[in-house]
MMTF fields as JSON, N, C-alpha, C and O atoms, coordinates in Angstrom:
{
  "mmtfVersion": "1.0.0",
  "mmtfProducer": "UNKNOWN",
  "numBonds": 287,
  "numAtoms": 288,
  "numGroups": 72,
  "numChains": 1,
  "numModels": 1,
  "chainsPerModel": [1],
  "groupsPerChain": [72],
  "chainIdList": ["A"],
  "bondAtomList": [4, 2, 8, 6, 12, 10, 16, 14, 20, 18, 24, 22, 28, 26, 32, 30, 36, 34, 40, 38, 44, 42, 48, 46, 52, 50, 56, 54, 60, 58, 64, 62, 68, 66, 72, 70, 76, 74, 80, 78, 84, 82, 88, 86, 92, 90, 96, 94, 100, 98, 104, 102, 108, 106, 112, 110, 116, 114, 120, 118, 124, 122, 128, 126, 132, 130, 136, 134, 140, 138, 144, 142, 148, 146, 152, 150, 156, 154, 160, 158, 164, 162, 168, 166, 172, 170, 176, 174, 180, 178, 184, 182, 188, 186, 192, 190, 196, 194, 200, 198, 204, 202, 208, 206, 212, 210, 216, 214, 220, 218, 224, 222, 228, 226, 232, 230, 236, 234, 240, 238, 244, 242, 248, 246, 252, 250, 256, 254, 260, 258, 264, 262, 268, 266, 272, 270, 276, 274, 280, 278, 284, 282],
  "bondOrderList": [1, 1, 1, 1, 1, 1, 1, 1, 1, 1, 1, 1, 1, 1, 1, 1, 1, 1, 1, 1, 1, 1, 1, 1, 1, 1, 1, 1, 1, 1, 1, 1, 1, 1, 1, 1, 1, 1, 1, 1, 1, 1, 1, 1, 1, 1, 1, 1, 1, 1, 1, 1, 1, 1, 1, 1, 1, 1, 1, 1, 1, 1, 1, 1, 1, 1, 1, 1, 1, 1, 1],
  "groupList": [{"groupName": "MET", "atomNameList": ["N", "CA", "C", "O"], "elementList": ["N", "C", "C", "O"], "formalChargeList": [0, 0, 0, 0], "bondAtomList": [1, 0, 2, 1, 3, 2], "bondOrderList": [1, 1, 2], "singleLetterCode": "M", "chemCompType": "L-PEPTIDE LINKING"}, {"groupName": "LYS", "atomNameList": ["N", "CA", "C", "O"], "elementList": ["N", "C", "C", "O"], "formalChargeList": [0, 0, 0, 0], "bondAtomList": [1, 0, 2, 1, 3, 2], "bondOrderList": [1, 1, 2], "singleLetterCode": "K", "chemCompType": "L-PEPTIDE LINKING"}, {"groupName": "LEU", "atomNameList": ["N", "CA", "C", "O"], "elementList": ["N", "C", "C", "O"], "formalChargeList": [0, 0, 0, 0], "bondAtomList": [1, 0, 2, 1, 3, 2], "bondOrderList": [1, 1, 2], "singleLetterCode": "L", "chemCompType": "L-PEPTIDE LINKING"}, {"groupName": "PHE", "atomNameList": ["N", "CA", "C", "O"], "elementList": ["N", "C", "C", "O"], "formalChargeList": [0, 0, 0, 0], "bondAtomList": [1, 0, 2, 1, 3, 2], "bondOrderList": [1, 1, 2], "singleLetterCode": "F", "chemCompType": "L-PEPTIDE LINKING"}, {"groupName": "ILE", "atomNameList": ["N", "CA", "C", "O"], "elementList": ["N", "C", "C", "O"], "formalChargeList": [0, 0, 0, 0], "bondAtomList": [1, 0, 2, 1, 3, 2], "bondOrderList": [1, 1, 2], "singleLetterCode": "I", "chemCompType": "L-PEPTIDE LINKING"}, {"groupName": "THR", "atomNameList": ["N", "CA", "C", "O"], "elementList": ["N", "C", "C", "O"], "formalChargeList": [0, 0, 0, 0], "bondAtomList": [1, 0, 2, 1, 3, 2], "bondOrderList": [1, 1, 2], "singleLetterCode": "T", "chemCompType": "L-PEPTIDE LINKING"}, {"groupName": "ASP", "atomNameList": ["N", "CA", "C", "O"], "elementList": ["N", "C", "C", "O"], "formalChargeList": [0, 0, 0, 0], "bondAtomList": [1, 0, 2, 1, 3, 2], "bondOrderList": [1, 1, 2], "singleLetterCode": "D", "chemCompType": "L-PEPTIDE LINKING"}, {"groupName": "SER", "atomNameList": ["N", "CA", "C", "O"], "elementList": ["N", "C", "C", "O"], "formalChargeList": [0, 0, 0, 0], "bondAtomList": [1, 0, 2, 1, 3, 2], "bondOrderList": [1, 1, 2], "singleLetterCode": "S", "chemCompType": "L-PEPTIDE LINKING"}, {"groupName": "TYR", "atomNameList": ["N", "CA", "C", "O"], "elementList": ["N", "C", "C", "O"], "formalChargeList": [0, 0, 0, 0], "bondAtomList": [1, 0, 2, 1, 3, 2], "bondOrderList": [1, 1, 2], "singleLetterCode": "Y", "chemCompType": "L-PEPTIDE LINKING"}, {"groupName": "ARG", "atomNameList": ["N", "CA", "C", "O"], "elementList": ["N", "C", "C", "O"], "formalChargeList": [0, 0, 0, 0], "bondAtomList": [1, 0, 2, 1, 3, 2], "bondOrderList": [1, 1, 2], "singleLetterCode": "R", "chemCompType": "L-PEPTIDE LINKING"}, {"groupName": "ASN", "atomNameList": ["N", "CA", "C", "O"], "elementList": ["N", "C", "C", "O"], "formalChargeList": [0, 0, 0, 0], "bondAtomList": [1, 0, 2, 1, 3, 2], "bondOrderList": [1, 1, 2], "singleLetterCode": "N", "chemCompType": "L-PEPTIDE LINKING"}, {"groupName": "HIS", "atomNameList": ["N", "CA", "C", "O"], "elementList": ["N", "C", "C", "O"], "formalChargeList": [0, 0, 0, 0], "bondAtomList": [1, 0, 2, 1, 3, 2], "bondOrderList": [1, 1, 2], "singleLetterCode": "H", "chemCompType": "L-PEPTIDE LINKING"}, {"groupName": "GLU", "atomNameList": ["N", "CA", "C", "O"], "elementList": ["N", "C", "C", "O"], "formalChargeList": [0, 0, 0, 0], "bondAtomList": [1, 0, 2, 1, 3, 2], "bondOrderList": [1, 1, 2], "singleLetterCode": "E", "chemCompType": "L-PEPTIDE LINKING"}, {"groupName": "PRO", "atomNameList": ["N", "CA", "C", "O"], "elementList": ["N", "C", "C", "O"], "formalChargeList": [0, 0, 0, 0], "bondAtomList": [1, 0, 2, 1, 3, 2], "bondOrderList": [1, 1, 2], "singleLetterCode": "P", "chemCompType": "L-PEPTIDE LINKING"}, {"groupName": "CYS", "atomNameList": ["N", "CA", "C", "O"], "elementList": ["N", "C", "C", "O"], "formalChargeList": [0, 0, 0, 0], "bondAtomList": [1, 0, 2, 1, 3, 2], "bondOrderList": [1, 1, 2], "singleLetterCode": "C", "chemCompType": "L-PEPTIDE LINKING"}, {"groupName": "GLN", "atomNameList": ["N", "CA", "C", "O"], "elementList": ["N", "C", "C", "O"], "formalChargeList": [0, 0, 0, 0], "bondAtomList": [1, 0, 2, 1, 3, 2], "bondOrderList": [1, 1, 2], "singleLetterCode": "Q", "chemCompType": "L-PEPTIDE LINKING"}, {"groupName": "VAL", "atomNameList": ["N", "CA", "C", "O"], "elementList": ["N", "C", "C", "O"], "formalChargeList": [0, 0, 0, 0], "bondAtomList": [1, 0, 2, 1, 3, 2], "bondOrderList": [1, 1, 2], "singleLetterCode": "V", "chemCompType": "L-PEPTIDE LINKING"}],
  "groupTypeList": [0, 1, 1, 2, 2, 3, 0, 4, 2, 4, 2, 2, 4, 5, 6, 2, 4, 7, 3, 7, 8, 2, 9, 5, 2, 8, 2, 10, 9, 2, 6, 8, 11, 3, 12, 13, 11, 7, 1, 4, 3, 2, 14, 15, 1, 1, 6, 4, 4, 2, 12, 12, 4, 6, 6, 3, 4, 3, 12, 12, 8, 3, 6, 16, 2, 7, 4, 9, 6, 2, 4, 4],
  "groupIdList": [1, 2, 3, 4, 5, 6, 7, 8, 9, 10, 11, 12, 13, 14, 15, 16, 17, 18, 19, 20, 21, 22, 23, 24, 25, 26, 27, 28, 29, 30, 31, 32, 33, 34, 35, 36, 37, 38, 39, 40, 41, 42, 43, 44, 45, 46, 47, 48, 49, 50, 51, 52, 53, 54, 55, 56, 57, 58, 59, 60, 61, 62, 63, 64, 65, 66, 67, 68, 69, 70, 71, 72],
  "secStructList": [7, 2, 2, 2, 2, 2, 2, 2, 2, 2, 2, 2, 2, 2, 2, 2, 2, 2, 2, 2, 2, 2, 2, 2, 2, 2, 2, 6, 7, 7, 7, 7, 7, 7, 7, 7, 7, 7, 7, 3, 3, 3, 3, 3, 7, 1, 7, 7, 7, 7, 1, 1, 4, 4, 4, 7, 7, 2, 2, 2, 2, 3, 3, 3, 3, 3, 2, 2, 2, 2, 2, 7],
  "xCoordList": [132.973, 131.586, 131.379, 130.343, 132.358, 132.262, 132.223, 131.493, 132.999, 133.01, 131.651, 131.18, 131.038, 129.711, 128.677, 127.885, 128.666, 127.736, 128.003, 127.068, 129.267, 129.625, 129.137, 128.609, 129.308, 128.856, 127.329, 126.796, 126.641, 125.178, 124.725, 123.782, 125.38, 125.052, 125.294, 124.469, 126.384, 126.699, 125.668, 125.212, 125.297, 124.291, 122.924, 122.213, 122.562, 121.293, 121.281, 120.286, 122.36, 122.441, 122.363, 121.625, 123.107, 123.039, 121.658, 121.176, 121.04, 119.686, 118.704, 117.858, 118.786, 117.902, 118.156, 117.209, 119.395, 119.712, 119.173, 118.592, 119.354, 118.851, 117.329, 116.751, 116.695, 115.253, 114.737, 113.797, 115.342, 114.878, 115.136, 114.316, 116.246, 116.529, 115.499, 114.981, 115.195, 114.21, 112.812, 112.012, 112.524, 111.214, 111.061, 110.005, 112.091, 112.02, 111.921, 111.207, 112.607, 112.466, 111.042, 110.478, 110.483, 109.116, 108.091, 107.154, 108.26, 107.302, 107.447, 106.477, 108.617, 108.86, 108.881, 109.369, 108.369, 108.42, 107.506, 106.53, 107.846, 107.075, 106.527, 107.166, 105.352, 104.755, 105.445, 105.832, 105.585, 106.163, 105.014, 104.123, 105.045, 103.996, 104.477, 105.452, 103.799, 104.186, 103.328, 102.1, 103.986, 103.26, 103.618, 104.754, 102.673, 102.968, 103.192, 102.582, 104.058, 104.322, 103.46, 102.973, 103.29, 102.439, 103.221, 102.719, 104.434, 105.215, 104.587, 104.082, 104.628, 104.023, 105.111, 106.212, 104.761, 105.65, 104.876, 103.786, 105.452, 104.812, 105.428, 106.648, 104.567, 105.001, 104.45, 103.241, 105.351, 104.924, 104.428, 105.132, 103.234, 102.627, 103.151, 103.509, 103.187, 103.615, 104.301, 104.227, 104.962, 105.645, 104.646, 103.54, 105.07, 104.188, 104.454, 105.467, 103.536, 103.597, 102.218, 101.194, 102.231, 100.987, 100.961, 101.974, 99.772, 99.574, 99.354, 99.874, 98.57, 98.299, 98.438, 98.316, 98.69, 98.861, 97.559, 97.594, 96.445, 95.148, 94.82, 93.881, 95.55, 95.279, 95.824, 95.537, 96.595, 97.23, 96.208, 95.519, 96.124, 95.314, 96.265, 96.876, 96.377, 97.381, 97.229, 98.219, 96.018, 95.771, 96.082, 96.291, 96.11, 96.392, 97.882, 98.26, 98.712, 100.152, 100.884, 102.017, 100.252, 100.933, 100.022, 98.803, 100.656, 100.005, 100.591, 101.804, 99.734, 100.197, 100.089, 98.995, 101.227, 101.275, 101.695, 102.587, 101.047, 101.44, 101.296, 100.647, 101.917, 101.864, 100.464, 100.084, 99.697, 98.312, 97.436, 96.507, 97.735, 96.985, 97.222, 96.319, 98.413, 98.732, 98.124, 97.778, 97.989, 97.447, 95.943, 95.387, 95.293, 93.807, 93.267, 92.051],
  "yCoordList": [81.829, 81.39, 80.417, 80.445, 79.586, 78.637, 79.38, 78.993, 80.433, 81.213, 81.849, 81.895, 82.329, 82.941, 81.922, 82.204, 80.771, 79.717, 79.26, 79.01, 79.15, 78.751, 79.78, 79.409, 81.038, 82.102, 82.109, 82.288, 81.916, 81.855, 80.667, 80.787, 79.552, 78.37, 78.621, 78.24, 79.238, 79.56, 80.521, 80.344, 81.534, 82.503, 81.844, 82.165, 80.946, 80.24, 79.357, 79.308, 78.684, 77.828, 78.668, 78.323, 79.757, 80.604, 81.245, 81.438, 81.565, 82.116, 81.102, 81.452, 79.877, 78.816, 78.547, 78.368, 78.519, 78.307, 79.458, 79.234, 80.67, 81.843, 81.817, 82.111, 81.467, 81.396, 80.359, 80.631, 79.187, 78.154, 78.567, 78.28, 79.227, 79.706, 80.731, 80.646, 81.695, 82.723, 82.139, 82.603, 81.135, 80.489, 79.755, 79.834, 79.052, 78.376, 79.395, 79.156, 80.501, 81.556, 82.1, 82.327, 82.299, 82.821, 81.841, 82.25, 80.573, 79.569, 79.3, 78.9, 79.506, 79.233, 80.482, 80.453, 81.55, 82.802, 82.73, 81.98, 83.523, 83.582, 84.993, 85.977, 85.067, 86.372, 87.002, 86.321, 88.294, 89.031, 89.497, 90.219, 89.08, 89.453, 90.652, 90.553, 91.767, 92.999, 93.179, 93.196, 93.314, 93.571, 94.954, 95.196, 95.851, 97.22, 97.251, 96.5, 98.118, 98.305, 99.459, 100.281, 99.5, 100.547, 101.802, 102.657, 101.914, 103.106, 104.31, 104.205, 105.431, 106.632, 107.673, 107.586, 108.642, 109.74, 111.033, 111.224, 111.909, 113.202, 114.251, 114.393, 114.962, 116.013, 117.341, 117.516, 118.252, 119.534, 120.447, 120.671, 120.96, 121.823, 123.254, 123.862, 123.774, 125.149, 125.293, 124.4, 126.411, 126.667, 126.834, 127.342, 126.394, 126.47, 127.772, 127.932, 128.672, 129.962, 130.142, 130.278, 130.139, 130.184, 131.368, 131.768, 131.918, 132.974, 132.334, 132.797, 131.26, 130.517, 129.032, 128.599, 128.274, 126.828, 126.183, 125.19, 126.696, 126.11, 126.303, 125.679, 127.132, 127.37, 126.258, 126.227, 125.365, 124.315, 123.272, 122.668, 123.071, 122.013, 121.173, 121.667, 119.91, 119.04, 118.959, 119.087, 118.751, 118.585, 119.834, 119.767, 120.949, 122.202, 122.355, 123.024, 121.734, 121.897, 120.677, 120.795, 119.508, 118.284, 117.428, 117.41, 116.711, 115.642, 114.326, 114.199, 113.37, 112.06, 111.144, 110.896, 110.649, 109.786, 108.391, 108.225, 107.396, 106.009, 105.224, 105.656, 104.066, 103.215, 102.691, 102.42, 102.543, 102.055, 103.059, 102.673, 104.345, 105.368, 105.238, 105.504, 104.835, 104.689, 103.447, 103.447, 102.401, 101.144, 101.198, 100.702, 101.783, 101.786, 102.813, 102.962],
  "zCoordList": [71.308, 71.378, 72.563, 73.228, 72.801, 73.904, 75.233, 76.146, 75.338, 76.574, 76.834, 77.971, 75.784, 75.913, 76.357, 77.256, 75.761, 76.15, 77.574, 78.335, 77.934, 79.28, 80.304, 81.352, 80.013, 80.904, 81.03, 82.125, 79.927, 79.952, 80.805, 81.587, 80.659, 81.433, 82.934, 83.765, 83.268, 84.665, 85.235, 86.365, 84.467, 84.911, 85.106, 86.059, 84.232, 84.372, 85.627, 86.349, 85.868, 87.056, 88.325, 89.248, 88.382, 89.579, 89.731, 90.847, 88.623, 88.697, 89.24, 90.064, 88.813, 89.313, 90.794, 91.561, 91.195, 92.612, 93.441, 94.503, 92.981, 93.702, 93.786, 94.833, 92.691, 92.681, 93.681, 94.428, 93.697, 94.618, 96.066, 96.938, 96.336, 97.691, 98.133, 99.247, 97.279, 97.623, 97.755, 98.567, 96.966, 97.066, 98.401, 99.029, 98.836, 100.134, 101.266, 102.24, 101.161, 102.171, 102.203, 103.273, 101.053, 100.965, 101.527, 102.212, 101.245, 101.722, 103.217, 103.862, 103.772, 105.19, 106.053, 107.183, 105.54, 106.295, 107.52, 107.547, 108.519, 109.747, 109.923, 109.551, 110.488, 110.762, 111.964, 112.914, 111.895, 113.007, 113.891, 113.443, 115.131, 116.06, 116.876, 117.622, 116.734, 117.42, 118.66, 118.583, 119.799, 121.041, 121.536, 121.944, 121.503, 121.972, 123.478, 124.24, 123.864, 125.286, 125.793, 125.016, 127.068, 127.635, 128.001, 128.731, 127.503, 127.791, 127.094, 125.976, 127.763, 127.18, 126.968, 127.512, 126.17, 125.854, 126.084, 125.546, 126.884, 127.146, 126.225, 126.136, 125.561, 124.663, 125.182, 125.334, 125.445, 126.0, 124.879, 123.894, 125.035, 124.024, 124.11, 123.101, 125.326, 125.518, 126.861, 127.705, 127.054, 128.321, 129.452, 129.269, 130.614, 131.776, 132.514, 133.196, 132.362, 133.05, 133.726, 133.058, 135.036, 135.8, 136.729, 137.303, 136.861, 137.857, 139.235, 140.251, 139.228, 140.45, 140.157, 139.012, 141.182, 141.018, 140.572, 139.844, 140.97, 140.606, 139.124, 138.631, 138.411, 136.993, 136.089, 134.893, 136.659, 135.87, 135.424, 136.246, 134.113, 133.519, 132.674, 131.726, 133.028, 132.423, 130.909, 130.189, 130.414, 128.987, 128.184, 126.973, 128.844, 128.17, 127.859, 126.898, 128.676, 128.532, 127.99, 127.524, 128.042, 127.621, 126.751, 126.922, 125.799, 125.036, 125.541, 125.71, 125.774, 126.19, 124.974, 124.467, 124.517, 123.337, 123.764, 124.596, 123.19, 123.451, 122.162, 121.21, 122.163, 120.956, 120.73, 119.591, 121.778, 121.62, 120.874, 120.165, 121.035, 120.289, 118.792, 117.998, 118.4, 116.992, 116.382, 115.201, 117.154, 116.631, 116.496, 115.516, 117.447, 117.467, 116.52, 116.399]
}
């Protein structure tokens, strides 16, 4: 019986210590400020097969993706 009470006491103490530690972390937390970069990613829609060079339309063959498109 003494061992059981001792274990319960140890568990309660560790639980209180853990709770106070997590509480201080929660109260002192900092916001993460995300700054998007202007790097872009080109995604090819389809293969480029042209009869003439003047037939090329950029938007028809590529998607331009950036992080700003996702945020806005």
